[in-house]
Backbone bond lengths (Angstrom), bond angles and torsions (degrees), N, CA, C in turn:
res aa  C-N    CA-C-N  psi(-1)  N-CA   C-N-CA  omega(-1)  CA-C   N-CA-C  phi
1 M - - - 1.497 - - 1.545 105.03 -
2 D 1.317 113.05 130.67 1.510 120.10 -178.28 1.554 108.30 -78.54
3 R 1.347 110.27 140.01 1.479 118.31 -178.44 1.514 109.14 -86.91
4 E 1.255 114.74 139.29 1.536 120.39 175.13 1.512 110.97 -63.88
5 V 1.298 117.41 134.74 1.441 123.31 -179.84 1.615 107.42 -110.53
6 I 1.259 113.97 116.56 1.510 117.55 -178.86 1.455 108.61 -90.43
7 L 1.326 117.72 126.06 1.496 123.15 -177.99 1.511 107.88 -134.31
8 T 1.323 111.95 148.11 1.480 117.78 164.87 1.558 108.55 -79.63
9 E 1.328 119.99 168.95 1.391 122.75 176.07 1.499 111.39 -58.18
10 E 1.366 115.48 -40.90 1.487 120.18 -179.32 1.608 108.02 -67.38
11 G 1.253 119.59 -38.93 1.411 123.77 177.88 1.488 112.61 -60.42
12 Y 1.342 114.38 -45.71 1.442 122.21 178.83 1.580 109.16 -62.53
13 R 1.252 118.21 -43.18 1.501 122.43 176.51 1.531 112.24 -58.48
14 K 1.368 112.19 -45.75 1.488 116.63 -178.04 1.526 111.51 -63.40
15 L 1.346 117.15 -41.07 1.484 118.68 177.28 1.467 110.02 -65.04
16 R 1.326 118.98 -45.60 1.499 122.11 177.95 1.564 110.37 -58.01
17 D 1.335 116.23 -40.33 1.467 118.72 -176.94 1.560 108.57 -71.84
18 E 1.319 116.66 -37.18 1.518 118.40 177.58 1.523 111.00 -62.10
19 I 1.435 116.13 -43.89 1.416 119.11 179.69 1.578 109.61 -61.86
20 E 1.298 118.45 -41.03 1.380 124.56 177.16 1.504 113.13 -58.70
21 H 1.340 118.49 -45.01 1.420 123.46 -178.45 1.553 109.24 -71.13
22 L 1.304 119.69 -40.95 1.411 122.59 -179.57 1.549 107.40 -68.91
23 S 1.265 122.87 -43.56 1.447 126.74 -178.80 1.483 114.75 -65.06
24 T 1.359 117.48 -29.36 1.446 117.67 -178.38 1.565 110.47 -107.17
25 T 1.296 115.32 -70.93 1.429 119.13 -169.17 1.533 111.48 -64.90
26 K 1.322 116.99 -52.90 1.527 120.01 -174.59 1.464 107.77 -67.60
27 R 1.383 123.42 -40.24 1.469 121.81 -179.48 1.501 108.27 -61.52
28 R 1.335 118.98 -41.51 1.453 122.92 -177.00 1.566 110.56 -65.71
29 E 1.388 115.15 -43.14 1.468 119.42 179.53 1.537 110.65 -63.84
30 V 1.303 122.06 -41.37 1.421 125.16 177.67 1.495 114.38 -66.83
31 A 1.336 114.61 -39.86 1.435 120.84 176.95 1.547 110.11 -61.26
32 E 1.332 116.87 -38.76 1.500 122.26 179.50 1.599 107.16 -68.51
33 R 1.286 116.41 -38.53 1.524 119.80 180.00 1.548 107.41 -67.18
34 I 1.317 119.38 -37.12 1.457 122.48 -176.36 1.555 104.69 -71.28
35 K 1.304 118.92 -42.95 1.440 119.99 -179.03 1.510 109.84 -64.80
36 A 1.299 118.58 -42.59 1.468 121.50 178.65 1.514 112.83 -63.17
37 A 1.340 115.82 -38.25 1.414 121.18 -177.69 1.526 110.64 -69.66
38 R 1.350 116.72 -35.98 1.497 121.10 176.50 1.482 112.87 -62.07
39 E 1.383 112.38 -33.56 1.464 116.92 -178.80 1.538 114.59 -67.84
40 F 1.338 117.06 -11.47 1.445 123.69 179.29 1.578 109.18 -77.21
41 G 1.346 115.98 -12.64 1.446 119.54 179.61 1.485 113.20 108.58
42 D 1.334 116.10 -132.25 1.512 120.48 -173.25 1.512 110.21 -55.35
43 I 1.329 115.45 117.45 1.459 121.18 -179.73 1.494 113.43 -83.24
44 S 1.353 118.23 -10.62 1.492 119.50 -175.77 1.520 111.76 -70.24
45 E 1.311 120.03 -21.35 1.440 121.64 179.37 1.599 106.99 -129.14
46 N 1.275 118.00 36.38 1.441 121.81 -177.59 1.530 108.58 -109.54
47 S 1.363 115.27 108.14 1.471 121.67 -175.15 1.610 110.03 -70.80
48 E 1.288 116.32 -32.81 1.470 120.33 178.60 1.592 109.36 -63.29
49 Y 1.290 114.36 -42.71 1.453 120.54 178.48 1.569 109.63 -64.93
50 D 1.244 116.50 -45.28 1.471 121.61 -179.47 1.517 111.09 -62.76
51 D 1.344 115.58 -45.02 1.480 120.88 -179.78 1.568 107.36 -61.40
52 A 1.377 116.74 -46.23 1.495 117.53 -177.07 1.532 109.63 -67.05
53 K 1.313 119.45 -36.84 1.472 120.61 178.59 1.564 109.79 -65.00
54 N 1.327 116.35 -40.97 1.461 119.07 178.48 1.528 110.18 -64.32
55 E 1.317 118.02 -43.24 1.430 120.08 178.57 1.583 113.73 -64.00
56 Q 1.330 109.76 -34.39 1.450 113.52 178.20 1.583 110.58 -66.07
57 A 1.379 116.26 -41.94 1.396 118.91 175.16 1.493 114.92 -60.67
58 Q 1.347 115.95 -41.42 1.449 119.98 175.60 1.537 114.29 -61.28
59 I 1.304 114.50 -40.41 1.461 119.85 176.77 1.528 110.82 -60.73
60 E 1.307 116.07 -48.75 1.472 120.63 -177.90 1.518 110.00 -64.65
61 T 1.325 118.19 -40.88 1.460 117.85 175.56 1.486 113.95 -61.88
62 R 1.373 117.18 -42.88 1.433 121.41 178.18 1.523 112.43 -61.10
63 I 1.331 116.37 -40.57 1.505 121.64 178.33 1.513 105.42 -58.73
64 Q 1.314 118.60 -51.33 1.461 122.72 -172.87 1.601 108.41 -59.10
65 V 1.308 115.93 -46.72 1.524 121.62 -178.53 1.514 106.78 -59.20
66 L 1.370 118.97 -51.07 1.469 121.78 -177.72 1.543 109.58 -61.87
67 E 1.338 120.35 -42.93 1.434 122.42 179.93 1.537 110.58 -59.73
68 Q 1.319 112.56 -42.41 1.520 117.99 178.04 1.464 110.50 -61.65
69 K 1.337 119.29 -42.72 1.498 121.61 176.73 1.524 112.37 -58.55
70 L 1.340 112.76 -42.53 1.545 116.77 -178.52 1.521 109.64 -66.81
71 R 1.360 116.69 -39.44 1.446 117.94 177.98 1.501 113.24 -60.86
72 N 1.324 116.79 -34.87 1.479 120.73 -174.35 1.558 112.15 -100.54
73 A 1.314 112.68 17.63 1.470 120.55 -171.80 1.580 109.32 -79.36
74 R 1.343 112.95 138.91 1.471 121.26 164.57 1.510 106.46 -119.24
75 I 1.292 110.47 120.06 1.513 116.21 -173.70 1.513 107.81 -91.26
76 V 1.435 113.11 131.16 1.412 120.65 -177.60 1.556 106.17 -98.21
77 D 1.317 117.71 127.48 1.511 121.34 174.04 1.511 109.61 -82.90
78 T 1.322 114.16 101.55 1.457 120.42 -173.56 1.521 109.39 -75.07
79 E 1.275 120.67 -18.93 1.466 123.96 -179.92 1.536 114.52 -73.26
80 H 1.299 114.01 -28.73 1.459 120.90 -170.52 1.531 113.34 -121.99
81 I 1.297 118.80 27.41 1.443 118.55 178.27 1.555 111.77 -84.61
82 A 1.224 116.60 150.72 1.564 118.96 177.74 1.505 107.25 -71.30
83 T 1.368 112.29 145.34 1.432 118.45 -176.34 1.527 109.12 -114.25
84 D 1.273 119.74 19.21 1.492 125.32 178.22 1.581 107.26 -77.71
85 N 1.337 116.97 -29.59 1.460 120.49 175.26 1.476 110.32 -147.99
86 V 1.361 113.63 162.06 1.457 120.48 -176.17 1.518 112.35 -66.19
87 A 1.335 118.80 129.36 1.432 123.94 177.91 1.487 110.73 -142.58
88 I 1.332 118.52 165.74 1.454 122.36 178.28 1.525 106.87 -60.98
89 G 1.314 114.22 132.19 1.490 120.95 -178.89 1.482 114.33 102.45
90 A 1.297 113.19 -11.50 1.524 116.79 -176.96 1.541 109.51 -86.84
91 R 1.305 110.79 154.29 1.471 118.80 170.95 1.541 104.98 -100.08
92 V 1.268 117.45 132.53 1.463 122.44 -172.33 1.503 108.97 -129.92
93 T 1.349 117.62 125.59 1.396 124.34 171.53 1.496 111.57 -96.40
94 L 1.362 116.05 126.50 1.468 119.74 -175.53 1.536 104.46 -121.01
95 K 1.331 113.05 145.41 1.496 118.95 174.74 1.527 110.42 -117.72
96 N 1.305 115.73 127.90 1.480 118.87 178.24 1.488 105.77 -71.46
97 T 1.371 116.97 122.18 1.485 118.94 -175.13 1.478 111.33 -70.80
98 K 1.257 120.91 -17.03 1.510 122.56 177.86 1.457 112.29 -90.29
99 S 1.351 121.20 -53.31 1.458 126.38 -175.97 1.512 112.84 -85.03
100 K 1.335 115.89 -19.01 1.522 123.66 -176.52 1.524 112.75 70.13
101 E 1.324 119.45 5.43 1.383 124.51 178.67 1.562 109.18 -72.75
102 T 1.346 117.78 143.82 1.481 119.47 176.67 1.424 109.82 -113.43
103 I 1.336 118.52 153.25 1.484 125.20 178.55 1.557 105.22 -147.24
104 E 1.331 113.01 142.76 1.460 118.27 178.27 1.535 108.37 -111.40
105 Y 1.322 113.55 136.98 1.463 121.64 179.57 1.560 110.34 -126.90
106 A 1.230 117.21 146.68 1.505 124.31 169.23 1.600 102.09 -96.94
107 I 1.311 115.95 131.12 1.411 121.90 177.06 1.490 107.72 -97.07
108 V 1.339 117.64 116.37 1.449 123.32 -176.18 1.553 110.70 -130.52
109 G 1.302 116.93 171.34 1.404 121.53 175.17 1.515 112.00 -70.83
110 S 1.367 119.65 160.01 1.449 121.79 -172.72 1.468 113.17 -60.18
111 A 1.356 119.36 -27.31 1.478 121.53 -179.95 1.577 110.41 -65.65
112 E 1.347 116.39 -25.60 1.472 115.38 -178.21 1.544 115.05 -106.50
113 A 1.281 114.97 4.47 1.499 120.80 -175.98 1.516 110.53 -57.72
114 D 1.287 115.97 132.01 1.428 124.39 176.16 1.567 110.68 -152.89
115 P 1.377 112.13 79.87 1.528 120.06 -171.31 1.635 111.55 -53.76
116 R 1.263 117.47 -36.17 1.446 122.63 174.11 1.493 114.38 -53.77
117 N 1.381 116.58 -34.84 1.388 118.76 -177.52 1.528 108.89 -108.85
118 R 1.299 117.30 22.97 1.442 129.43 172.79 1.503 111.18 60.02
119 R 1.313 115.76 43.85 1.443 124.28 175.08 1.587 105.81 -118.38
120 L 1.361 112.76 101.20 1.451 119.54 -169.03 1.560 105.75 -97.07
121 S 1.386 114.88 141.37 1.480 122.61 173.96 1.591 108.02 -73.22
122 N 1.252 110.71 145.11 1.510 119.58 175.62 1.567 106.12 -68.00
123 E 1.284 119.00 -10.78 1.446 124.05 -179.38 1.539 110.53 -95.98
124 S 1.308 122.03 -13.51 1.396 125.10 -173.03 1.617 107.13 -77.25
125 P 1.341 114.39 161.72 1.526 116.26 -177.35 1.566 110.88 -55.10
126 V 1.327 118.78 -45.26 1.470 119.97 178.69 1.480 111.86 -66.85
127 G 1.350 118.02 -45.82 1.446 121.96 175.84 1.480 113.79 -53.81
128 K 1.391 117.88 -50.12 1.414 121.57 -178.56 1.542 110.45 -61.60
129 A 1.339 114.28 -42.36 1.530 118.75 -175.27 1.511 111.39 -65.42
130 I 1.314 118.93 -32.63 1.475 119.24 -175.29 1.482 117.65 -98.34
131 L 1.313 116.38 -19.14 1.550 122.25 178.36 1.560 107.38 -52.96
132 G 1.319 111.87 130.48 1.430 116.03 174.63 1.597 113.83 83.54
133 R 1.283 116.87 -7.27 1.431 120.62 -179.78 1.536 110.23 -85.46
134 K 1.345 115.73 160.08 1.451 123.43 -175.60 1.530 110.53 -103.93
135 K 1.263 118.28 165.57 1.479 126.80 174.83 1.525 106.00 -59.17
136 G 1.305 117.61 135.81 1.456 123.30 177.28 1.528 113.78 93.00
137 E 1.297 117.01 -19.27 1.483 121.79 179.17 1.512 110.51 -69.27
138 K 1.341 115.73 147.00 1.461 120.44 173.19 1.506 109.11 -103.91
139 V 1.281 114.54 144.62 1.467 120.94 173.99 1.508 112.75 -130.69
140 A 1.330 115.43 144.66 1.500 122.44 179.36 1.527 107.85 -106.23
141 I 1.338 115.50 124.69 1.435 119.54 -177.13 1.500 107.53 -119.96
142 P 1.333 118.96 123.29 1.490 122.08 179.44 1.491 106.46 -70.12
143 A 1.354 114.69 137.74 1.470 124.99 176.95 1.520 106.43 -136.91
144 P 1.335 111.91 160.21 1.522 115.04 176.81 1.494 116.77 -47.87
145 R 1.265 117.08 -37.00 1.467 120.06 -177.44 1.570 113.23 -96.46
146 G 1.281 115.45 19.10 1.456 117.99 -177.95 1.468 112.95 115.33
147 V 1.295 119.44 177.00 1.486 125.92 -173.79 1.545 105.20 -80.56
148 I 1.378 112.37 133.80 1.476 118.41 172.35 1.472 108.03 -110.76
149 E 1.351 117.65 132.15 1.445 122.04 179.87 1.557 110.79 -103.26
150 Y 1.279 115.18 130.02 1.468 122.26 178.40 1.553 107.49 -117.66
151 Q 1.383 112.36 151.70 1.475 115.57 168.47 1.560 107.18 -116.96
152 I 1.250 116.77 138.12 1.461 120.13 -176.33 1.561 104.39 -81.68
153 V 1.277 115.61 116.49 1.512 125.98 -177.38 1.457 112.15 -88.83
154 K 1.379 116.56 -45.91 1.442 119.34 -172.48 1.519 108.24 -151.95
155 I 1.381 113.33 143.11 1.490 121.77 176.49 1.494 106.16 -126.52
156 E 1.302 116.72 124.28 1.458 120.22 -177.30 1.574 107.23 -130.21
157 A 1.359 110.66 152.01 1.483 119.46 170.01 1.474 107.96 -95.62
158 G 1.295 115.33 179.74 1.473 117.71 176.91 1.509 111.21 117.70
159 D 1.301 112.81 -165.12 1.515 119.28 179.39 1.490 106.92 -57.70
160 A 1.339 118.61 128.61 1.393 123.24 -179.42 1.484 116.07 -75.90
161 A 1.325 117.75 0.20 1.494 121.22 -178.31 1.489 107.51 -78.54
162 A 1.287 115.13 109.85 1.540 120.48 -177.14 1.562 108.39 -79.43
């Protein structure tokens, strides 16, 4: 059974663009490398040929994986989500109750998660802890160095890019 993939419209576009790039540009580049490697003669001991064939297989596998994600995609409309509680597609501002530091995260599906760019998966510890919660609520999140407590300061709809 295929698992539903939750994507924002931006995430859906990025996956579609990656498939397009791999299907056209990358396939063409690898085909040229294979052709050039064949011209060297005996392909049985030709590392350039082997490398190009391996890359070709990786590209085809990646295309299949991305196409499967798109087939199972559920697109979240980030412009029109309710902001009374945290949902996928929302931008959420959290305040660390101890340090008083605030941080903003976009809550996205796991296929779009990018913690470095403050895009948290709904399946991550923080994502799980705050989903469904309301502004003002406090949540405790287990971390390697102990429990961190956050208060939800703001919930916004809109572009999920934090």
